[in-house]
C-alpha positions as CSV (number, residue, x, y, z in Angstrom):
1,M,29.2,19.5,24.4
2,S,31.2,22.6,22.4
3,N,31.2,25.7,25.1
4,K,30.2,28.0,22.4
5,Y,26.7,26.8,22.0
6,P,24.4,25.8,24.7
7,Y,22.8,22.8,22.9
8,Q,23.5,21.0,20.0
9,I,21.0,20.8,16.9
10,L,20.5,17.3,15.9
11,P,19.5,16.6,11.8
12,F,16.0,17.4,10.5
13,K,14.2,18.7,7.8
14,H,11.4,21.2,7.6
15,V,8.8,22.2,5.3
16,R,6.5,26.0,5.7
17,F,3.2,24.2,7.1
18,N,1.2,27.4,6.9
19,D,1.9,31.3,7.3
20,H,3.0,31.1,10.6
21,E,4.8,27.6,11.3
22,L,7.0,25.2,10.4
23,L,7.0,21.6,10.2
24,L,10.2,20.0,11.7
25,V,11.0,16.1,11.1
26,N,13.9,14.0,12.5
27,E,15.7,11.1,10.8
28,A,13.7,8.8,12.8
29,G,10.3,10.5,11.7
30,D,9.1,12.3,15.3
31,F,7.8,15.8,14.2
32,Y,7.2,19.3,15.8
33,F,5.2,22.1,14.7
34,I,7.1,25.2,15.6
35,S,6.4,28.9,15.0
36,I,8.9,30.9,12.5
37,D,9.9,33.3,15.2
38,D,10.7,30.2,17.6
39,F,12.6,28.3,14.8
40,D,14.6,31.2,14.3
41,K,15.5,31.3,17.9
42,F,16.2,27.6,18.0
43,I,18.6,27.5,14.8
44,G,20.4,30.6,16.1
45,Y,21.0,28.8,19.6
46,G,18.8,31.4,21.2
47,L,16.3,29.1,22.9
48,P,16.4,29.3,26.8
49,K,16.6,25.9,28.5
50,K,13.7,26.5,30.4
51,N,11.5,27.4,27.4
52,D,8.4,25.0,26.8
53,V,9.9,24.9,23.3
54,F,13.1,23.9,24.0
55,L,11.9,21.0,26.3
56,D,9.8,20.0,23.6
57,L,12.4,20.2,20.9
58,K,14.6,18.2,23.5
59,S,12.1,15.4,24.2
60,N,11.5,14.6,20.4
61,H,15.0,14.6,19.7
62,F,15.6,17.8,17.8
63,L,18.6,19.1,19.9
64,I,20.5,17.7,22.9
65,D,22.2,19.3,25.7
66,T,23.5,16.1,27.5
67,N,24.9,13.2,26.6
68,I,24.7,12.7,22.7
69,A,25.6,8.8,22.4
70,E,22.5,7.8,24.5
71,V,20.0,9.8,22.5
72,I,21.8,8.7,19.0
73,D,21.4,5.1,20.5
74,L,17.6,5.8,20.6
75,L,17.3,7.4,17.3
76,S,18.8,4.7,15.9
77,T,16.9,1.9,17.2
78,K,14.0,4.0,15.7
79,Y,15.2,4.1,12.5
80,R,16.0,0.2,12.4
81,T,12.8,-0.4,13.5
82,R,11.5,1.3,10.4
83,K,13.9,-0.4,8.0
84,R,12.7,-4.0,9.9
85,F,10.9,-4.6,6.5
86,L,14.3,-5.6,4.9
87,N,14.6,-8.5,7.4
88,Q,11.7,-10.1,5.7
89,F,12.8,-10.5,2.1
90,T,10.5,-11.6,0.2
91,S,7.0,-12.3,1.8
92,L,4.6,-11.6,-0.8
93,H,4.7,-13.7,-3.9
94,M,1.9,-13.2,-6.4
95,M,1.5,-15.9,-9.4
96,V,0.1,-14.7,-12.4
97,I,-1.9,-18.2,-13.0
98,T,-3.8,-17.0,-16.2
99,Y,-4.3,-13.9,-18.4
100,R,-7.7,-15.6,-19.1
101,C,-10.8,-13.8,-17.7
102,N,-14.4,-13.6,-18.5
103,H,-14.5,-10.0,-17.9
104,K,-13.2,-7.2,-20.0
105,C,-12.9,-4.1,-17.8
106,R,-12.4,-0.5,-19.4
107,Y,-9.6,-0.1,-17.1
108,C,-7.7,-3.3,-17.1
109,Q,-3.9,-2.8,-16.6
110,V,-2.7,-6.6,-17.5
111,S,-4.9,-6.5,-20.7
112,S,-6.6,-9.6,-20.1
113,E,-7.6,-12.5,-22.8
114,D,-10.4,-14.2,-23.7
115,S,-11.4,-17.1,-21.7
116,G,-10.7,-19.7,-24.2
117,S,-7.1,-18.5,-24.8
118,Y,-5.6,-21.7,-22.5
119,R,-2.2,-20.8,-23.9
120,W,-1.7,-18.2,-21.4
121,D,-2.5,-20.4,-18.2
122,M,0.2,-21.4,-15.8
123,S,1.1,-25.3,-15.9
124,P,1.2,-27.2,-13.1
125,E,5.2,-27.6,-13.5
126,T,5.5,-24.2,-13.7
127,A,3.7,-23.6,-10.3
128,R,5.4,-26.0,-8.4
129,R,8.9,-24.6,-10.1
130,I,7.9,-21.2,-8.5
131,V,6.9,-22.7,-5.4
132,D,10.2,-24.2,-4.6
133,Y,11.9,-20.8,-5.4
134,I,9.0,-19.0,-3.2
135,F,10.4,-21.4,0.0
136,C,14.0,-20.3,-0.6
137,S,13.0,-16.9,0.5
138,P,14.5,-16.0,3.9
139,S,11.3,-14.7,5.5
140,D,9.5,-16.4,7.7
141,E,6.3,-15.4,6.6
142,I,5.0,-16.3,3.2
143,K,1.7,-14.9,1.7
144,I,1.0,-16.4,-2.2
145,E,-1.3,-14.4,-4.0
146,F,-3.1,-15.6,-7.0
147,Q,-3.7,-13.3,-9.8
148,G,-4.8,-13.2,-13.1
149,G,-6.7,-12.5,-15.3
150,E,-9.3,-14.5,-13.4
151,P,-7.6,-17.0,-11.2
152,L,-10.6,-19.4,-11.3
153,L,-10.4,-19.9,-14.7
154,N,-7.3,-22.2,-14.0
155,W,-8.7,-23.7,-11.0
156,E,-6.5,-26.8,-11.2
157,T,-3.3,-25.2,-11.1
158,V,-4.4,-23.0,-8.1
159,K,-5.4,-26.2,-6.5
160,E,-1.9,-28.0,-7.0
161,T,-0.2,-24.7,-5.9
162,I,-1.8,-24.4,-2.6
163,E,-1.8,-28.2,-1.6
164,Y,2.4,-28.4,-2.9
165,A,2.9,-25.3,-1.0
166,E,1.6,-27.1,2.1
167,Q,3.0,-30.0,1.4
168,K,6.8,-28.1,1.3
169,N,5.8,-25.9,4.5
170,K,5.3,-28.9,6.4
171,K,9.3,-28.8,6.3
172,S,9.6,-25.1,6.3
173,R,7.0,-24.3,9.0
174,K,6.7,-20.7,7.8
175,A,3.9,-18.8,8.8
176,L,1.9,-19.5,5.3
177,E,-1.3,-17.8,3.8
178,F,-3.1,-17.9,0.6
179,V,-5.0,-15.0,-1.0
180,V,-6.9,-15.4,-4.2
181,S,-7.7,-12.4,-5.7
182,T,-11.0,-13.0,-8.0
183,N,-14.0,-10.6,-9.6
184,L,-16.1,-13.8,-7.7
185,T,-18.5,-14.2,-10.7
186,L,-17.0,-17.8,-11.4
187,I,-17.3,-18.9,-7.6
188,D,-19.2,-21.6,-6.6
189,R,-19.9,-24.1,-3.3
190,N,-17.5,-26.8,-4.3
191,K,-14.5,-24.0,-4.8
192,L,-15.6,-22.4,-2.0
193,D,-15.4,-25.5,0.2
194,Y,-12.2,-26.2,-0.8
195,L,-10.9,-22.8,-0.2
196,K,-12.3,-23.0,3.5
197,F,-10.8,-26.4,4.3
198,H,-7.2,-24.8,3.2
199,N,-7.9,-21.3,5.1
200,V,-7.9,-19.1,1.9
201,Y,-8.2,-15.4,1.8
202,I,-10.4,-13.6,-1.1
203,S,-9.4,-10.5,-2.4
204,T,-12.3,-8.9,-4.9
205,S,-13.0,-5.9,-6.8
206,L,-16.2,-3.2,-6.1
207,D,-16.0,0.1,-7.8
208,G,-18.7,1.6,-6.3
209,P,-22.6,1.3,-7.0
210,K,-24.2,-0.6,-9.5
211,S,-24.3,2.1,-12.2
212,I,-20.5,2.5,-11.7
213,H,-19.5,-1.0,-11.5
214,D,-21.4,-2.2,-14.2
215,K,-20.0,0.8,-16.7
216,N,-16.3,-0.3,-16.1
217,R,-16.3,-4.0,-15.1
218,L,-18.0,-5.5,-18.2
219,L,-18.8,-9.3,-18.6
220,R,-17.8,-10.6,-21.8
221,T,-21.0,-12.7,-22.3
222,G,-22.9,-9.4,-21.6
223,G,-25.3,-9.1,-18.3
224,S,-24.7,-7.2,-15.4
225,S,-21.3,-8.1,-13.1
226,Y,-22.5,-6.2,-10.5
227,D,-26.0,-8.4,-10.1
228,L,-23.6,-11.3,-10.4
229,F,-20.7,-10.0,-7.8
230,I,-23.8,-9.6,-5.1
231,K,-25.1,-13.0,-5.5
232,K,-21.5,-14.8,-5.4
233,L,-20.3,-12.3,-2.8
234,E,-23.2,-13.5,-0.4
235,L,-22.6,-17.1,-1.1
236,T,-18.6,-16.6,-0.5
237,R,-19.2,-14.5,3.1
238,N,-21.7,-17.6,3.9
239,I,-19.0,-20.3,3.6
240,L,-15.7,-18.5,4.1
241,G,-17.1,-15.9,6.2
242,P,-16.9,-12.0,6.0
243,D,-13.4,-11.8,7.6
244,K,-12.0,-13.8,4.6
245,V,-13.2,-11.6,2.0
246,S,-12.0,-8.0,1.0
247,A,-12.4,-5.6,-1.5
248,L,-10.6,-3.2,-4.0
249,M,-11.9,-0.4,-5.7
250,T,-10.5,1.6,-8.8
251,T,-10.5,4.8,-9.0
252,T,-11.5,6.6,-12.9
253,K,-13.4,9.5,-13.7
254,D,-16.8,7.5,-13.1
255,N,-16.4,7.0,-9.2
256,L,-13.8,10.0,-8.8
257,Y,-16.6,12.7,-8.2
258,R,-19.0,10.4,-6.2
259,I,-16.4,9.0,-3.5
260,T,-19.1,8.9,-0.8
261,D,-21.4,6.9,-3.1
262,V,-18.6,4.6,-3.0
263,V,-18.0,4.7,0.8
264,D,-22.2,3.7,1.2
265,E,-21.8,0.9,-1.3
266,Y,-19.0,-0.9,0.8
267,I,-20.8,0.2,4.2
268,K,-24.0,-1.4,2.5
269,L,-22.6,-4.2,1.5
270,G,-20.8,-5.2,4.7
271,F,-17.2,-4.1,4.1
272,D,-15.4,-2.8,7.0
273,G,-13.0,-0.3,4.9
274,V,-11.9,0.9,1.5
275,F,-8.6,1.8,-0.2
276,F,-8.7,4.9,-2.0
277,R,-6.4,3.9,-5.1
278,A,-5.6,6.1,-8.2
279,L,-6.1,4.8,-11.6
280,N,-2.2,3.2,-12.7
281,P,-1.5,4.0,-16.4
282,Y,-0.9,0.6,-17.6
283,G,-2.7,-1.7,-20.2
284,L,-6.1,-0.7,-20.9
285,A,-6.2,2.1,-18.4
286,A,-3.5,3.9,-20.3
287,K,-5.4,3.9,-23.5
288,N,-8.8,4.7,-22.3
289,E,-8.5,8.4,-21.4
290,S,-12.1,8.8,-21.2
291,L,-11.1,7.6,-17.6
292,H,-8.3,9.5,-16.7
293,Y,-8.0,12.7,-14.7
294,P,-5.6,15.1,-13.1
295,I,-3.7,13.8,-9.8
296,E,-5.2,17.2,-8.3
297,E,-8.4,16.0,-8.8
298,F,-7.9,12.3,-7.1
299,V,-6.4,14.4,-4.1
300,K,-9.6,16.5,-3.8
301,S,-11.6,13.3,-3.8
302,F,-9.7,11.6,-1.1
303,K,-9.8,14.2,1.5
304,E,-13.5,14.4,0.6
305,G,-13.8,10.9,1.3
306,L,-11.6,10.9,4.3
307,K,-13.5,13.6,5.8
308,Y,-16.9,11.6,5.2
309,I,-15.1,8.1,6.6
310,I,-14.5,10.4,9.7
311,R,-17.8,11.7,10.3
312,L,-19.1,8.3,10.0
313,N,-17.0,6.7,12.4
314,L,-18.0,9.7,14.8
315,K,-21.2,8.5,14.5
316,G,-20.9,4.8,15.4
317,I,-20.3,3.4,12.0
318,R,-16.6,1.7,12.2
319,F,-15.1,1.8,8.6
320,V,-11.7,2.4,7.5
321,E,-9.7,4.1,4.8
322,Y,-6.5,2.0,4.5
323,Y,-4.5,3.8,2.9
324,S,-4.6,6.6,5.2
325,T,-3.9,4.0,7.9
326,L,-0.8,2.8,6.1
327,L,0.4,6.6,6.2
328,L,-0.9,7.6,9.7
329,S,1.2,4.2,11.0
330,R,4.3,5.7,9.6
331,I,3.7,9.3,10.8
332,L,2.8,8.1,14.4
333,T,4.6,5.3,15.2
334,H,8.0,4.2,14.1
335,F,6.8,0.5,12.9
336,P,6.9,-0.6,9.2
337,T,4.0,-1.0,7.3
338,G,5.1,-3.6,4.6
339,F,3.3,-1.8,2.0
340,V,5.4,-1.6,-1.4
341,D,4.9,1.9,-2.6
342,L,6.2,3.5,1.0
343,Q,9.4,1.6,1.3
344,S,12.8,2.9,0.7
345,P,14.5,1.3,-0.7
346,S,11.3,0.7,-2.9
347,G,9.7,-2.6,-1.7
348,A,9.7,-3.8,-5.3
349,G,10.8,-7.1,-5.3
350,I,11.9,-6.8,-1.7
351,C,8.4,-7.2,0.0
352,G,6.9,-8.5,-2.8
353,V,7.8,-10.2,-6.1
354,I,5.4,-11.8,-8.9
355,Y,5.7,-15.0,-11.4
356,D,4.5,-14.7,-14.8
357,Y,2.4,-17.6,-16.1
358,N,5.3,-18.8,-18.1
359,G,7.8,-18.6,-14.7
360,D,9.3,-15.0,-16.0
361,V,9.9,-12.9,-12.6
362,Y,9.1,-9.3,-11.8
363,P,9.6,-7.2,-8.9
364,S,6.4,-6.1,-9.1
365,D,2.7,-6.2,-10.3
366,E,3.5,-3.0,-12.3
367,A,6.7,-4.2,-14.0
368,R,4.5,-7.0,-15.0
369,M,1.7,-4.8,-16.4
370,L,4.7,-2.9,-17.9
371,A,6.0,-6.2,-19.7
372,R,2.3,-7.0,-20.9
373,M,2.5,-3.2,-22.9
374,G,6.1,-4.5,-24.9
375,D,8.7,-3.5,-22.3
376,K,10.6,-6.0,-20.2
377,R,12.9,-3.5,-18.7
378,F,12.4,-5.0,-15.4
379,L,12.5,-8.7,-16.1
380,M,14.6,-10.0,-13.1
381,G,14.9,-14.0,-14.6
382,N,13.0,-16.9,-15.0
383,V,12.5,-19.9,-12.9
384,F,13.5,-22.6,-15.5
385,K,16.4,-20.5,-16.5
386,D,17.9,-18.5,-13.7
387,T,19.0,-19.6,-10.2
388,Y,17.2,-18.0,-7.0
389,Y,20.7,-16.1,-6.2
390,E,20.6,-14.8,-10.2
391,I,17.1,-13.6,-10.0
392,F,16.8,-12.2,-6.3
393,H,20.5,-10.7,-6.6
394,G,20.8,-9.8,-10.2
395,K,21.0,-6.7,-12.2
396,V,17.4,-5.4,-11.7
397,M,17.4,-5.9,-8.4
398,T,20.5,-4.2,-7.5
399,E,19.6,-1.1,-9.6
400,I,16.7,-1.0,-8.0
401,V,18.1,-1.1,-4.3
402,E,20.7,1.3,-5.4
403,K,18.1,4.1,-7.4
404,S,15.2,4.0,-4.8
405,C,16.6,5.0,-1.6
406,V,14.2,8.2,-1.0
407,E,17.5,9.1,1.0
408,T,19.7,9.9,-1.8
409,M,16.9,10.5,-4.6
410,P,16.8,14.0,-6.0
411,G,13.8,16.0,-4.7
412,C,13.4,13.2,-2.1
413,A,16.7,13.9,0.0
414,T,15.5,17.2,1.5
415,C,11.4,16.3,1.8
416,A,10.3,17.1,5.0
417,F,8.0,14.0,4.5
418,Q,10.7,11.5,2.8
419,I,10.7,9.2,6.1
420,Y,7.1,8.2,5.9
421,C,7.3,8.1,2.0
422,G,8.4,5.6,-0.8
423,A,9.8,5.4,-3.9
424,D,8.1,3.8,-7.0
425,P,11.2,3.0,-9.5
426,I,8.6,1.4,-12.2
427,R,6.2,4.5,-12.1
428,N,9.2,6.7,-12.6
429,Y,10.6,4.6,-15.8
430,L,6.8,4.6,-17.4
431,E,7.0,8.4,-17.3
432,T,10.6,9.0,-17.7
433,K,12.4,6.5,-18.9
434,D,14.7,6.8,-15.8
435,I,14.0,4.5,-12.5
436,V,15.0,7.7,-10.5
437,G,12.4,9.8,-12.0
438,H,11.6,13.3,-11.8
439,R,9.9,14.3,-8.8
440,P,8.1,18.0,-10.0
441,T,6.4,16.2,-12.6
442,S,5.7,12.8,-10.9
443,D,1.8,12.4,-9.9
444,F,3.0,9.8,-7.2
445,C,5.0,12.4,-5.6
446,K,2.1,15.0,-5.8
447,K,-0.5,12.6,-4.6
448,N,1.8,11.4,-1.3
449,K,2.6,15.0,-0.5
450,E,-0.8,16.5,-0.5
451,I,-2.0,13.6,1.4
452,I,0.4,13.6,3.9
453,K,0.1,17.2,4.5
454,F,-3.4,16.7,4.7
455,L,-3.0,14.2,7.3
456,F,-0.5,16.5,9.3
457,E,-3.3,19.5,9.1
458,I,-5.9,16.9,10.5
459,I,-2.9,15.7,13.6
460,K,-2.2,19.1,14.0
461,D,-6.0,20.1,14.9
462,N,-5.5,17.5,17.7
463,D,-9.7,17.1,17.9
464,E,-9.6,14.2,20.5
465,D,-12.6,12.5,18.7
466,V,-10.6,12.5,15.4
467,Q,-7.8,11.4,17.1
468,D,-9.6,8.4,18.6
469,V,-10.7,7.6,15.1
470,L,-7.2,7.7,13.7
471,W,-5.9,5.6,16.4
472,S,-8.7,2.8,16.5
473,W,-7.3,2.5,12.7
474,I,-3.8,2.4,13.3
475,T,-4.3,-0.2,16.3
476,K,-7.5,-2.3,14.9
477,R,-9.5,-1.8,17.9
478,D,-12.8,-0.4,18.5
479,L,-13.3,3.2,19.0
480,K,-15.1,2.8,22.6
481,E,-12.0,0.4,23.6
482,I,-9.4,3.4,22.2
483,R,-11.7,5.7,25.0
484,G,-11.4,3.2,27.8
485,E,-15.1,5.0,27.9
486,S,-18.9,3.5,26.8
487,F,-20.2,7.4,26.2
488,S,-18.6,9.0,23.1
489,R,-18.0,12.8,22.1
490,Y,-19.1,14.3,19.1
491,S,-16.8,16.7,16.7
492,N,-18.4,18.8,14.4
493,Q,-15.4,19.6,12.5
494,Y,-15.8,16.8,10.2
């Protein structure tokens, strides 16, 4: 330690949090709220060593007055833990089984085809070839997700893929999991018995109450998609069990201003959480301007919905908002989440990859959607034409990794929220024709900044009941277990 200064300041970023406080965040994601007066003393080396702020900054690794090597070792361990997702390259493998669909949703981001357009089906041969490539992945965890269109319209290829992958895994011995992303309306008892036997999970779509769901999720043959969905949801849960079925909403202008109604609908139908997801401008969603809204309106609705969900939890109704949980996990722990959009470098191609019906490979679902719009900028290769190495170590993946590290991206490199956020090179390219993008005009950036700041506001309020709710989400435990008590305290804040 230099005799010139009483302590050494470690690297950190900061942001003005309110009129009298700053938020400091170090390279490992530890954070601290500090008054402007104390901050001036801190950076001017004027904090007394017995001062509480000094001790807090030292314990949170913003300054050091002892052996710096030990602290650097600890910070590097935390940082490596956050980057551990790189060791599971690539665990999520999505397969576009068909573009055919019995729905014609107003916001369809993949531009689905009519149910009779069989040329858009993935053949069993292609599926087997893809599975061969999937098992080249060094990850010891493999999740195969069937997408569409409506995957159940190409049921034979779904079965062929499951059985071939299981056969391959007898030798590979990976943790293998299957998910079918389906609107459920074509499900029947025979299919469900098969899915149960092979321990397959279901991911479905629910946009809210009947009036909202039916308005946007249209059956090609007419009639209420909601009524059929409810009937098939009950059948699916009866056979597979409620824990095997999850749902995802798409936020349009129709449910944006009815976010509490959406939450109530999810709870009424027995779901244990919701993912508030903004509309992605691909496919029909890009063309149908009646569905669009400013990102600021989404953030406003997000906050309203999150406050409502917290209040429900405090009343004894366990229900989770999943995007908040992902961000809170990144803020309050040092463990990686594996979520593609919150990684640096981008999780596109690293955390997940998608195989088109014809064997083309893209780094993300959004890249595949972009290709459907006529731009194959992110085509990584084809399983019949290119080797695994050429696909996953080729030009596309190399460029994504090089240009999606938030630590070096303009606007991200100095952002206090950098360590909690990630990069979306495909969305950047869609908006600017440059995969680095432009942060001041990026909806992705605006959304994440505002939501992360809002979560920090909740954390700073330090309401015990609310903190217990947040930790119950992060740790996937019951609220009473978190508290270690049978009685509950009630907060009026939310």
